[in-house]
C-alpha positions in Angstrom: 134.6 191.5 114.0 133.7 191.5 110.3 136.2 189.6 108.2 137.7 188.0 111.3 140.1 191.0 111.8 141.2 191.8 115.3 142.0 195.5 116.0 145.0 196.7 117.9 142.7 197.9 120.7 141.2 194.4 121.1 144.7 192.9 121.3 145.7 195.4 123.9 142.6 194.7 125.9 143.2 191.0 125.6 146.8 191.5 126.8 145.7 193.6 129.8 143.0 191.1 130.8 145.6 188.3 130.4 148.1 190.0 132.7 145.5 190.5 135.4 144.3 186.9 134.9 147.9 185.8 135.2 148.1 187.3 138.6 145.1 185.3 139.7 146.5 182.2 138.2 149.8 182.7 139.9 148.0 183.2 143.2 146.2 179.9 142.7 149.4 178.1 141.8 151.1 179.6 144.9 148.4 178.2 147.1 148.5 174.8 145.5 152.3 174.5 145.6 152.5 175.9 149.1 150.0 173.3 150.4 151.7 170.5 148.5 155.2 171.5 149.8 153.9 171.5 153.4 152.2 168.1 153.0 155.3 166.6 151.4 157.7 168.5 153.8 159.8 170.0 151.0 161.1 173.5 150.3 159.9 175.6 147.4 161.4 175.1 143.9 164.4 177.3 143.1 164.7 176.2 139.5 162.7 179.1 138.0 164.8 181.7 139.9 168.0 179.9 139.0 167.0 180.0 135.3 166.1 183.7 135.5 169.4 184.5 137.3 171.3 182.7 134.5 169.4 184.4 131.7 169.6 187.9 133.3 173.1 187.5 134.7 171.9 188.2 138.3 173.4 186.9 141.5 171.1 187.5 144.4 172.8 188.4 147.6 172.5 185.8 150.4 169.5 183.6 151.3 167.1 186.5 151.8 168.1 188.0 148.4 167.5 184.6 146.8 164.1 184.3 148.4 163.1 187.8 147.3 164.4 187.2 143.8 162.6 183.8 143.6 159.3 185.5 144.6 159.8 188.2 142.0 160.5 185.7 139.3 157.5 183.5 140.3 155.0 186.4 140.2 156.6 188.1 137.1 156.7 184.8 135.2 153.1 183.9 136.1 151.8 187.3 135.3 153.7 187.5 132.0 152.3 184.1 130.9 148.9 185.5 131.5 149.5 187.9 128.6 149.9 184.7 126.4 146.4 183.7 127.6 145.1 187.0 126.3 146.9 186.5 122.9 145.3 183.0 122.6 141.9 184.6 123.0 142.8 187.4 120.6 143.7 184.7 118.1 140.2 183.3 118.3 140.6 180.4 120.6 138.4 180.3 123.7 137.0 178.0 126.4 138.6 174.6 127.1 140.7 174.6 124.0 142.3 177.9 125.0 143.0 176.6 128.5 144.6 173.5 127.1 146.7 175.5 124.7 147.8 177.8 127.5 148.7 174.9 129.8 150.6 173.2 127.0 152.5 176.4 126.2 153.4 177.3 129.8 154.3 173.7 131.0 155.9 172.8 127.7 158.0 175.9 127.8 159.2 175.0 131.3 160.0 171.5 130.1 162.3 172.9 127.4 163.7 175.9 129.1 164.7 174.6 132.6 166.7 171.6 131.3 168.3 173.7 128.6 169.5 176.1 131.3 170.7 173.1 133.3 168.6 174.0 136.4 166.2 171.0 136.2 166.4 167.5 134.8 164.7 166.7 131.5 161.2 165.1 131.8 162.4 161.6 131.1 164.9 161.8 134.0 162.2 162.8 136.5 160.1 160.6 138.7 156.6 160.1 137.5 155.1 161.5 140.7 157.2 164.7 140.4 156.0 165.1 136.8 152.4 164.7 137.9 152.7 167.2 140.7 154.4 169.7 138.5 151.8 169.3 135.8 149.0 169.6 138.4 150.4 172.9 139.7 150.6 174.2 136.1 147.1 173.0 135.4 145.9 174.9 138.5 147.6 178.0 137.1 146.0 177.5 133.6 142.5 176.9 134.9 142.6 179.7 137.4 144.0 182.1 134.7 141.2 180.9 132.4 138.5 181.5 135.0 139.9 185.0 135.8 140.2 185.8 132.1 136.6 184.7 131.4 135.4 186.9 134.3 137.3 189.9 133.1 136.2 189.3 129.5 132.5 189.3 130.6 132.9 192.4 132.8 
């Protein structure tokens, strides 16, 4: 736009595309983490749901309620972070730099929030392989979100 100004409609469109892209990114991360969990014979992470439960003051009822709440948090969190990808674009950052910024924001936020809520250890107390796997899943999310955002932006 002339003068580098971004209109409210453009920001709204970027947010909408970001939310949709966040759904695609969350789907990709779900696939990557599900495969990794099966290969390593581990259960799914409960830390995000525990964090959300603490923040919201929610106590899911029983194992099935915890599973449903965890799924809701996973999809809501991933979809919501997609809106941030839209804001990054609206701010004028695109391509690989936008994907890197989005990854750093999402993963960095997790690295601050989960230990602060005492639902996961801080990075320096985690095994390097666990850090790498967690970063990989978040990179899958950021790249898939970027690809979906780019598609939506072109169409």
